[in-house]
C-alpha positions in Angstrom: 0.0 0.0 0.0 2.7 2.5 1.0 4.8 1.5 -2.0 1.9 2.3 -4.3 1.3 5.6 -2.5 5.0 6.5 -3.0 4.8 5.7 -6.7 1.6 7.8 -7.1 3.3 10.7 -5.3 6.2 10.4 -7.8 3.8 10.2 -10.8 1.9 13.3 -9.8 4.9 15.1 -8.3 4.0 18.4 -9.8 0.3 18.4 -8.9 0.4 17.1 -5.3 2.5 20.0 -3.8 0.4 22.6 -5.6 -2.9 21.1 -4.5 -1.8 20.6 -0.9 -0.3 24.1 -0.7 -3.4 25.7 -2.1 -5.6 23.8 0.4 -3.5 24.7 3.4 -3.3 28.4 2.5 -7.1 28.5 1.9 -7.7 26.7 5.3 -5.5 29.3 7.1 -6.9 32.4 5.3 -10.6 31.4 5.6 -10.4 30.0 9.2 -7.0 30.3 10.8 -6.9 34.1 10.8 -10.2 34.1 12.8 -8.9 31.8 15.5 -8.2 34.5 18.1 -11.8 35.7 18.2 -13.1 32.1 18.6 -10.9 30.9 21.5 -12.4 30.4 25.0 -11.0 31.1 28.5 -13.2 28.5 30.0 -13.4 24.7 30.0 -11.3 23.8 33.1 -14.1 22.4 35.2 -16.2 19.2 35.2 -19.6 20.3 33.8 -21.4 17.4 35.6 -20.1 18.3 39.1 -22.1 19.7 42.0 -20.1 23.0 41.8 -21.0 23.4 38.1 -24.7 22.9 39.0 -24.3 25.5 41.7 -22.9 27.9 39.2 -25.7 27.2 36.8 -28.4 27.8 39.4 -26.7 31.0 40.6 -26.4 32.3 37.0 -30.0 31.5 36.2 -31.4 33.1 39.3 -29.1 36.1 40.0 -27.0 36.4 36.9 -23.2 36.1 36.7 -21.4 37.1 39.9 -19.2 39.9 38.5 -18.2 41.5 41.7 -14.6 40.3 41.4 -14.1 41.0 37.6 -11.8 44.1 38.0 -10.3 45.5 41.2 -8.6 48.9 41.3 -6.2 49.0 44.3 -5.1 52.4 45.5 -2.0 52.7 47.7 -0.9 55.8 49.5 2.8 56.6 50.2 4.2 56.7 53.8 2.7 59.5 55.8 -0.4 60.0 53.7 -3.8 58.3 53.3 -6.2 57.6 50.5 -8.5 60.2 52.2 -6.2 63.0 50.9 -8.8 65.3 49.2 -6.9 65.5 46.0 -6.5 61.7 45.7 -10.0 60.9 46.9 -11.7 63.4 44.5 -9.5 62.3 41.6 -10.3 58.6 42.0 -14.0 59.2 42.6 -14.3 61.4 39.5 -12.3 58.9 37.4 -14.6 56.1 38.4 -17.7 58.1 37.5 -16.2 59.1 34.2 -15.3 55.4 33.5 -18.8 54.3 34.1 -20.3 57.0 32.0 -17.9 56.4 29.0 -18.3 52.6 29.0 -22.0 51.9 29.6 -22.0 48.9 27.4 -19.1 47.2 29.2 -19.5 48.2 32.9 -22.5 47.2 34.9 -21.5 48.7 38.3 -18.7 50.2 40.3 -18.6 49.8 44.1 -15.8 50.9 46.3 -14.4 53.2 49.0 -14.4 56.2 46.8 -18.1 57.2 47.0 -20.2 59.2 49.4 -20.6 56.3 51.8 -16.9 55.6 52.3 -17.5 52.0 53.4 -14.9 51.2 56.0 -14.8 47.6 55.0 -13.2 48.7 51.8 -10.2 50.4 53.3 -7.4 49.3 55.6 -7.3 50.5 59.3 -4.5 52.9 58.5 -6.3 54.2 55.4 -3.3 53.8 53.2 -4.9 51.2 50.9 -8.5 51.1 49.5 -10.1 49.5 46.5 -12.9 49.8 44.1 -14.6 46.8 42.3 -15.8 47.1 38.7 -18.4 44.6 37.5 -18.5 43.9 33.7 -21.7 43.2 31.8 -20.7 40.5 29.5 -21.1 36.8 30.1 -18.7 34.0 29.0 -16.2 35.2 26.4 -17.8 38.6 26.2 -16.4 39.3 29.7 -12.8 39.3 28.5 -13.8 41.5 25.5 -15.4 44.0 27.8 -12.3 44.1 29.9 -10.1 44.8 26.9 -12.4 47.6 25.8 -11.9 49.4 29.1 -8.4 48.2 30.0 -6.4 51.2 28.8 -8.7 53.6 30.7 -8.7 51.8 34.1 -5.8 53.7 35.8 -6.5 57.4 36.5 -4.1 60.1 35.5 -3.0 63.1 37.6 -2.6 61.5 41.0 -0.1 63.1 43.4 3.4 61.7 43.4 3.8 58.4 45.3 0.2 57.3 45.0 -0.2 54.1 43.0 -3.2 52.4 41.3 -2.9 48.8 40.3 -5.3 46.5 38.6 -6.4 43.0 39.9 -9.5 40.9 39.6 -10.4 37.6 38.1 -10.9 39.0 34.6 -7.6 40.9 34.7 -5.8 37.7 35.7 -7.5 35.9 32.8 -6.4 38.6 30.4 -2.8 38.4 31.6 -2.8 34.6 31.2 -4.2 34.9 27.7 -1.6 37.5 26.6 1.2 35.2 27.9 -0.1 32.3 25.9 -0.5 34.4 22.8 3.2 35.3 23.0 4.2 31.6 23.0 3.2 31.1 19.3 5.0 34.2 18.1 8.1 33.2 20.1 8.1 29.8 18.4 7.8 31.5 15.0 10.5 34.1 15.6 13.1 32.1 17.6 12.4 28.4 17.2 12.1 28.2 13.4 15.4 29.9 12.6 17.2 27.8 15.2 15.7 24.6 13.8 16.7 25.7 10.3 20.3 26.1 11.4 20.2 22.7 13.1 18.8 21.0 10.0 21.6 22.5 7.9 24.1 21.1 10.3 22.4 17.6 10.3 22.0 17.3 6.6 24.9 19.4 5.4 22.7 20.7 2.6 20.5 23.8 2.5 18.0 22.2 0.1 17.7 19.0 2.2 17.3 21.2 5.4 14.3 23.1 3.9 12.3 19.9 3.4 11.3 19.3 7.1 10.8 23.1 7.5 8.2 23.1 4.7 6.3 20.4 6.5 6.6 22.3 9.8 5.3 25.6 8.5 2.4 24.0 6.5 1.6 22.0 9.6 1.3 25.1 11.8 -0.9 27.0 9.2 -3.1 24.0 8.7 -3.4 23.2 12.4 -4.5 26.7 13.2 -7.1 26.5 10.5 -8.4 23.2 11.8 -8.5 24.5 15.4 -10.5 27.5 14.2 -13.0 25.2 12.5 -13.3 23.1 15.7 -13.8 26.3 17.7 -16.9 27.0 15.6 -18.5 23.7 16.8 -17.1 23.2 20.3 -15.4 25.1 23.1 -11.7 25.5 22.4 -9.6 26.8 25.3 -7.0 29.4 24.4 -4.3 27.2 25.9 -4.9 24.7 23.1 -3.3 27.0 20.6 0.1 26.9 22.3 0.0 23.1 22.7 -1.1 22.5 19.2 1.6 24.7 17.8 4.2 23.1 19.9 3.3 19.5 19.0 2.4 20.3 15.3 5.7 22.1 14.6 7.9 19.7 16.6 6.5 16.4 15.2 6.1 17.8 11.6 9.8 18.6 11.5 10.7 15.3 13.1 8.7 13.4 10.5 10.3 15.4 7.7 13.7 14.7 9.1 13.1 10.9 9.0 11.7 11.1 5.5 14.6 13.1 4.1 17.2 11.0 5.8 15.7 7.8 4.4 15.4 9.2 0.9 19.1 10.3 0.9 20.0 6.9 2.3 18.3 5.2 -0.7 20.1 7.5 -3.1 23.4 6.7 -1.5 22.7 3.0 -2.2 22.4 3.7 -5.9 18.6 3.5 -6.3 17.1 5.5 -9.1 14.7 8.3 -8.2 11.3 6.6 -8.6 12.5 3.6 -6.6 14.0 5.8 -3.9 10.8 7.7 -3.5 8.7 4.5 -3.4 11.1 2.9 -0.9 11.2 6.0 1.3 7.4 6.1 1.5 7.1 2.3 2.0 9.6 2.4 4.9 9.9 5.8 6.6 6.5 6.9 5.4 4.8 3.8 6.8 6.6 4.3 10.1 5.6 8.0 10.2 1.9 7.0 9.7 2.0 4.4 12.4 3.9 6.7 14.7 1.4 9.5 14.2 -1.3 7.0 14.9 0.2 6.1 18.2 0.6 9.7 19.2 -3.0 10.4 18.2 -4.2 7.4 20.3 -2.3 8.7 23.3 -3.9 12.1 22.9 -7.3 10.7 22.2 -7.2 9.4 25.8 -7.9 13.0 26.9 -11.4 12.7 25.4 -12.3 10.4 28.3 -12.2 13.3 30.7 -15.2 15.7 31.1 -13.2 19.0 31.0 -13.7 20.9 27.8 -10.1 22.1 28.0 -8.7 18.6 27.6 -11.1 17.8 24.8 -10.2 20.9 22.9 -6.5 20.2 23.2 -7.1 16.6 22.1 -9.0 17.6 19.0 -6.4 20.2 18.0 -3.3 18.1 18.8 -4.7 15.0 17.0 -5.5 17.2 14.0 -2.0 18.7 14.0 -0.3 15.3 14.3 -2.4 13.8 11.6 -1.8 16.7 9.3 2.0 16.5 9.9 1.9 12.8 8.9 -0.2 13.4 5.9 2.1 16.2 4.6 5.1 14.0 5.2 3.8 11.2 2.9 2.3 13.4 0.2 4.2 16.7 -0.2 7.6 15.4 0.7 7.7 12.3 -1.7 6.5 14.5 -4.5 9.2 17.1 -3.8 11.7 14.3 -3.6 10.6 13.3 -7.1 11.0 16.8 -8.4 14.4 17.3 -6.8 16.0 13.9 -7.2 19.7 14.1 -6.5 19.5 17.8 -6.3 18.2 17.3 -2.7 21.9 17.6 -1.8 22.4 20.8 -3.7 24.2 23.7 -1.9 25.9 21.2 0.3 28.2 22.6 2.9 29.8 19.3 3.7 29.9 15.7 2.5 27.3 13.6 4.2 27.1 10.4 2.1 28.0 7.3 4.0 27.6 4.8 1.1 29.9 1.8 1.6 30.6 2.7 5.2 29.9 0.3 8.1 27.7 2.5 10.3 27.5 -0.3 12.9 31.1 0.5 13.7 30.2 4.2 14.3 29.5 5.7 17.7 25.8 4.9 17.2 26.7 1.2 16.7 29.3 1.0 19.4 27.1 2.3 22.2 24.4 -0.4 21.9 27.1 -3.0 21.4 28.6 -2.0 24.8 25.1 -2.0 26.4 24.5 -5.5 25.1 27.9 -6.8 26.4 26.9 -5.4 29.9 23.2 -6.0 29.5 22.4 -7.1 33.0 24.2 -4.3 34.9 23.0 -1.7 32.3 19.4 -2.7 32.8 19.6 -2.8 36.6 21.3 0.6 36.9 19.1 2.4 34.5 15.8 1.0 35.8 16.9 1.9 39.4 17.9 5.4 38.3 14.6 5.9 36.6 12.7 4.7 39.6 14.8 7.0 41.8 13.9 10.0 39.6 10.2 9.1 40.0 10.2 9.4 43.8 9.5 13.2 44.0 6.1 12.4 42.3 4.9 11.1 45.7 4.8 14.8 46.9 2.8 16.2 44.0 0.1 18.7 44.9 -2.8 20.0 42.8 -4.6 23.3 42.5 -6.4 25.5 40.0 -5.5 28.2 37.5 -4.9 31.5 39.2 -2.5 34.5 39.3 0.4 32.3 40.6 0.7 30.9 37.0 2.0 34.4 36.0 5.6 35.4 36.4 6.5 36.7 39.9 7.2 40.2 38.5 3.9 40.4 36.6 1.9 43.5 37.8 -1.5 41.9 37.8 -0.2 39.0 39.8 1.4 41.3 42.4 -1.8 43.4 42.6 -4.0 40.3 43.1 -1.7 38.9 45.8 -1.7 42.3 47.6 -5.5 42.4 47.4 -6.0 38.9 48.7 -3.7 39.4 51.7 -5.0 43.0 52.5 -8.7 42.2 52.1 -9.1 38.5 52.7 -12.9 38.6 53.2 -13.3 40.0 49.7 -11.2 37.4 47.9 -12.2 37.0 44.3 -12.3 33.2 44.8 -14.9 32.7 47.5 -16.4 29.4 48.5 -20.2 29.4 47.9 -23.2 27.6 49.2 -26.2 27.7 46.8 -29.3 26.8 48.9 -32.6 26.1 47.3 -36.1 25.3 48.8 -35.3 26.4 52.3 -37.4 28.4 54.7 -35.8 31.0 56.9 -35.5 28.5 59.8 -33.9 25.9 57.5 -31.6 28.4 56.0 -30.4 29.3 59.5 -29.6 25.6 60.2 -27.5 25.4 57.1 -25.9 28.8 57.9 -24.9 27.7 61.5 -23.4 24.4 60.3 -21.4 26.0 57.5 -19.9 28.7 59.8 -18.5 26.0 62.1 -16.2 24.8 59.3 -12.5 25.7 60.0 -10.4 27.5 57.4 -12.8 30.4 56.5 -11.7 34.0 56.5 -15.0 35.0 58.2 -18.6 33.9 58.5 -20.8 33.1 55.5 -23.0 35.9 54.3 -25.6 36.2 51.6 -24.3 37.7 48.4 -27.8 38.8 47.4 -31.3 38.8 48.9 -33.1 35.4 48.6 -34.8 35.1 45.2 -37.3 32.4 44.1 -36.4 30.3 47.1 -32.6 30.4 46.3 -29.9 31.9 48.5 -26.2 32.2 47.8 -23.9 32.3 50.9 -20.3 33.2 50.4 -17.1 33.2 52.4 -13.4 33.3 51.8 -10.9 30.6 52.5 -7.7 31.6 54.4 -5.4 29.7 52.1 -5.7 27.8 48.8 -4.1 24.7 50.3 -7.2 24.4 52.5 -9.7 24.2 49.6 -9.9 20.5 49.7 -10.5 20.2 53.5 -13.0 23.1 53.5 -15.0 21.4 50.7 -14.9 18.1 52.4 -16.3 19.6 55.7 -19.0 21.5 53.8 -20.1 18.2 52.2 -20.9 17.1 55.8 -23.6 19.8 56.2 -26.8 18.0 57.0 -29.4 19.8 54.9 -33.0 19.7 56.2 -35.5 17.6 54.3 -36.6 19.1 51.0 -33.6 21.5 51.0 -30.8 21.2 48.4 -27.3 22.6 49.2 -24.8 22.9 46.3 -21.2 23.7 47.1 -19.9 26.1 44.5 -17.3 28.8 43.8 -13.8 28.5 42.4 -12.4 26.3 45.2 -15.2 23.7 44.8 -14.8 23.8 41.0 -11.1 23.1 41.4 -11.6 20.2 44.0 -14.2 18.5 41.9 -12.2 18.9 38.7 -9.3 17.1 40.4 -11.6 14.3 41.6 -13.1 13.8 38.1 -9.7 13.6 36.6 -8.5 10.9 39.0 -11.7 9.0 38.6 -11.2 8.8 34.9 -7.3 8.4 34.9 -7.2 4.6 35.3 -9.6 4.3 32.3 -7.5 6.6 30.2 -4.3 4.6 31.1 -6.0 1.3 30.3 -7.3 2.5 26.9 -4.0 4.1 25.8 -1.9 1.1 26.8 -4.2 -1.4 25.1 -4.6 0.7 21.9 -0.9 1.5 21.5 0.0 -2.1 22.3 -2.2 -3.4 19.5 -0.9 -0.8 17.0 2.8 -1.7 17.9 2.0 -5.4 17.6 0.7 -4.8 14.1 3.7 -2.6 13.3 6.4 -4.9 14.7 4.7 -8.3 14.1 5.5 -9.1 17.7 3.8 -9.2 21.1 7.0 -9.0 23.2 8.3 -5.8 21.7 5.1 -3.8 22.4 5.1 -5.0 26.0 8.7 -3.9 26.4 7.9 -0.6 24.8 5.0 0.1 27.2 7.0 -0.8 30.3 9.9 1.4 29.2 7.6 4.3 28.4 6.0 4.1 31.8 9.4 4.1 33.4 10.5 7.2 31.4 7.2 8.9 32.1 7.5 8.3 35.8 11.0 9.8 35.8 9.9 12.8 33.9 6.9 13.5 36.2 9.2 13.1 39.2 11.6 15.7 37.7 8.7 18.1 37.0 7.4 17.7 40.5 10.8 18.5 41.9 10.9 21.6 39.7 7.4 23.0 39.8 6.1 21.8 43.2 9.3 21.6 45.3 10.7 24.7 43.6 14.1 23.4 42.3 15.3 25.9 39.7 12.3 28.2 40.1 14.3 31.4 40.9 16.6 30.8 37.9 13.8 30.0 35.5 11.4 32.7 36.7 8.3 31.0 38.1 6.8 30.3 41.5 6.6 26.8 42.8 3.2 25.6 43.9 0.3 23.1 43.2 -0.1 21.9 39.6 -3.2 22.1 37.6 -4.4 18.5 37.4 -5.7 18.8 33.8 -2.1 19.9 32.7 -0.7 16.9 34.5 -3.0 14.6 32.5 -2.1 16.4 29.3 1.7 16.1 29.8 1.2 12.4 30.5 -0.5 11.9 27.2 2.1 13.9 25.3 5.1 12.1 26.9 3.5 8.7 26.2 2.9 9.7 22.6 6.4 11.0 22.1 8.0 7.9 23.7 6.1 5.5 21.5 6.9 7.8 18.5 10.7 7.2 18.9 10.2 3.6 19.8 8.5 2.9 16.5 11.3 4.6 14.5 14.0 2.6 16.3 12.4 -0.8 16.4 11.1 -0.6 12.9 14.6 -0.6 11.5 15.5 -3.5 13.8 12.5 -5.4 12.4 13.7 -4.6 8.8 17.1 -6.1 9.6 15.6 -9.1 11.2 13.4 -9.8 8.2 16.6 -9.8 6.1 18.1 -12.6 8.1 20.0 -10.8 10.8 20.3 -12.3 14.3 18.8 -10.5 17.2 22.0 -8.8 18.3 22.8 -7.9 14.7 19.3 -6.4 14.2 19.6 -4.4 17.5 22.9 -3.0 16.4 21.8 -2.3 12.9 18.6 -0.6 13.9 20.2 1.6 16.6 23.2 2.5 14.4 20.9 3.5 11.5 18.5 5.6 13.6 20.6 6.8 16.5 21.9 9.9 14.9 18.5 10.7 13.3 16.5 10.2 16.5 19.1 12.2 18.4 18.8 15.0 15.8 15.0 14.8 16.0 15.1 15.0 19.8 17.5 18.0 19.7 15.2 19.8 17.2 12.1 19.1 19.3 14.0 20.3 22.4 14.8 23.6 20.6 11.1 24.0 19.8 10.2 23.2 23.4 12.8 25.6 24.6 11.0 28.5 22.9 7.9 27.6 24.9 10.0 27.1 28.0 10.4 30.9 28.0 6.7 31.3 28.3 5.4 33.6 30.9 2.8 31.0 31.9 3.9 28.4 34.4 1.7 25.6 33.0 3.3 26.1 29.5 6.8 26.0 31.1 5.6 22.8 32.8 4.7 21.2 29.5 7.8 22.5 27.7 10.3 21.3 30.3 8.4 18.0 30.7 8.9 17.3 27.0 12.5 18.4 27.2 13.2 16.0 30.1 11.3 13.2 28.4 13.2 13.7 25.1 16.6 13.7 26.8 15.8 10.5 28.7 14.2 8.8 25.8 16.7 9.6 23.0 19.8 8.8 25.1 19.5 6.6 28.1 16.4 4.6 27.1 16.8 4.2 23.3 20.6 3.9 23.2 21.3 1.8 26.3 18.2 0.3 27.9 16.4 -0.9 24.8 19.5 -2.7 23.4 20.3 -4.2 26.8 16.7 -5.5 27.4 16.3 -6.8 23.9 19.7 -8.6 24.2 18.4 -10.3 27.3 15.2 -11.3 25.7 17.0 -12.6 22.6 14.7 -14.6 20.2 11.7 -14.0 22.4 11.7 -10.4 21.1 10.1 -11.6 17.8 7.4 -13.9 19.2 3.8 -13.5 18.2 0.9 -15.7 17.3 0.5 -16.5 13.6 -2.5 -14.3 13.2 -0.5 -11.3 14.4 2.2 -12.1 11.9 -0.3 -12.3 9.1 -2.0 -9.1 10.2 1.3 -7.3 10.2 2.2 -8.6 6.8 -1.1 -7.3 5.4 -0.2 -3.9 6.7 3.1 -4.0 4.8 5.5 -5.9 7.0 7.7 -8.2 5.0 5.9 -7.5 1.8 7.3 -4.2 0.7 11.0 -4.9 0.6 13.1 -2.0 -0.5 14.3 -2.2 -4.1 17.8 -1.2 -3.0 18.9 -3.8 -0.5 21.5 -2.9 2.1 24.9 -1.8 1.0 27.8 -4.1 2.0 28.7 -1.9 5.0 25.2 -2.4 6.3 25.5 -6.2 6.6 26.5 -8.1 9.7 30.1 -9.1 9.9 30.7 -12.7 8.6 28.0 -12.6 5.9 28.7 -12.1 2.2 27.7 -9.9 -0.7 28.4 -11.0 -4.2 29.5 -8.3 -6.6 29.3 -8.9 -10.4 29.0 -6.7 -13.4 25.2 -7.0 -13.7 22.2 -5.6 -11.9 23.4 -7.2 -8.6 26.6 -5.1 -8.7 24.7 -1.9 -8.9 22.5 -2.7 -5.9 25.0 -4.9 -3.9 22.3 -7.6 -4.0 22.5 -10.1 -1.1 22.9 -13.8 -1.7 20.1 -15.6 0.2 19.0 -19.0 1.1 15.6 -19.5 2.7 15.5 -15.8 3.4 18.7 -16.0 5.4 22.1 -14.5 4.7 24.7 -17.2 3.7 27.7 -17.2 6.1 30.9 -16.2 4.3 32.9 -19.5 4.7 30.0 -21.5 3.4 29.6 -19.3 0.4 33.3 -19.7 -0.5 33.0 -23.5 -0.2 29.9 -23.5 -2.5 31.5 -21.3 -5.1 34.7 -23.4 -5.1 32.7 -26.6 -5.4 30.8 -25.2 -8.4 33.6 -24.3 -10.9 36.6 -23.3 -8.9 36.1 -19.7 -9.9 35.5 -17.2 -7.1 34.0 -13.8 -8.2 34.9 -10.6 -6.5 33.5 -10.9 -2.9 33.4 -8.4 -0.1 33.2 -9.6 3.5 30.7 -7.1 4.9 32.9 -4.6 6.8 35.9 -7.0 6.8 36.9 -6.3 3.2 
């Protein structure tokens, strides 16, 4: 199938790139350019939770609680107060003017700077006071309303030393949104040029280096268009754009790198252009498709969770990965056909390795060493990975808030000051939505709720009772107590006929975490089974997929342990510019899916080449060394390129984006070095012939998908063969391809070949002894 696909790509090599390029550009222009206006800030919570029901009842009865949208915090310098006539008058007039000039965006303004001078809204020393601005819009309109008034929020003309800062839930959301928007542009400005330079170094040719970049750029444009289309039908969180760009760009370039490398390898072996294109598509192309399938399966596990945020990331990331694979097996083979041997044009160094024994290179010597010391290598590496996993035991979870912004961010600092100065007015109160209660029953609920420890003060109604519904609110002294406060409030014994719903941001966070961990085992089971089946069909073995799953879990555990040490325990936080603290549970689940997908991605590229060698008659150890030697440099280059892309996102202002970026960097370093170069060869050496075991029906299914049936037209060059096996060189077609002498699909040992040739007619043609020439 893939050989036929490659030949079609060659036959229509002029039409395919033109059609695909036109489609991608149309997709981006018609939809991608409208993505920003379609993105959502919501989707972090479980829509089926009690807290979501509480929010829905409150919204339907009282409208949206907009009291904490925007907070203007006024600080007076030492020796003065906010009651200074010039300051008080200036702020009061500014707030009146703000409300008059923005009637469509501002619903109300309450604060210390009016005639009542509410003493609850000013500190005892009268050096700090605040005003709260409620915005009219609901949902996404809230953020649009904020941006319409943002530039006019801070008054001009205050005396020297007086400062006005902006806080509030919508102000924090806007700061987070701006930080995420900067991630995409940072990737385009910094990551792409750096990747281009790395590709030139890897390939030694400017033309060859541009091939993966073409796939990468088209993948970004197409992914943004697809994401915009999805946003028209379902809620797509703004955070999805950064994740989709990161994965789409990184994997597209990786896939392009593998395709270009295989095409050049076929040319080095002497294949003509059509055969080289077909073989590249049948081998590297097939591997790219299966690899993308496994990444997509890992990401599709996110669809099990109820949070719209995870679903939107899954939709977008799966689209990006699928598009990257599609471009790699359509556009690239066609461009290969157009360029032919000119793919190495504008070379800056020689890169052809035709005739060289790559198994004797660094990439062949490292796995050989690991196999010689397989037991100790396996023991030490497994113990090291388990040791790195230990910090994960101390992981803590929380919700999205201002602490995800950089410590120096003005909105974050203002919000922290407001929460500590006016704790009873926190913008994240815990709420009790009580329905169907008489006054006496409401008092019973009220008394029980106020006995819960950890509150900043007693519960109080946020609005008068309406249609039998009352909303009681209170602050929580510290976010770390959210879980215990919610648990205690669940023990409130509601009178018969009365419903009590626990709501507010703290409850939403707690129930979101609970929903995630309820679904996590099902996600793990689904992803492991699905990828196991796909790898079994790819490798034609049941042992290799089992080994891959175990190693992936070991690597994932080590990566999550490193992330916990960094982002929860605070190691490196001052240097990298973030604050340690609880992690968002949805982001933890997301990074698990990404790491699992990336690990299986590289596993497929590595083991597929081992399977190729095995099918040509190599022993297990020879296949291990052959596969690692032929993919080691490419996988390492791919990992370095992905690390560069992740590095651009590592400079994000948003902690959770740093978490994903550094998580991918740690996983890539572990995966491309310790696991792929050392642990995989060592474990496979210990398993020996068991590596290739599978029931007959698995072997047949793998064959139908292309294993063993699409043998490359250019068989391995002499240097690729195991030492001690022979290649016959004559002046015919076999000489041009270095065709291997076979018997029953096995390579003939060199001494036996000599004996047979001498027995035939005493004439021995020119023979090369693999790497022992």
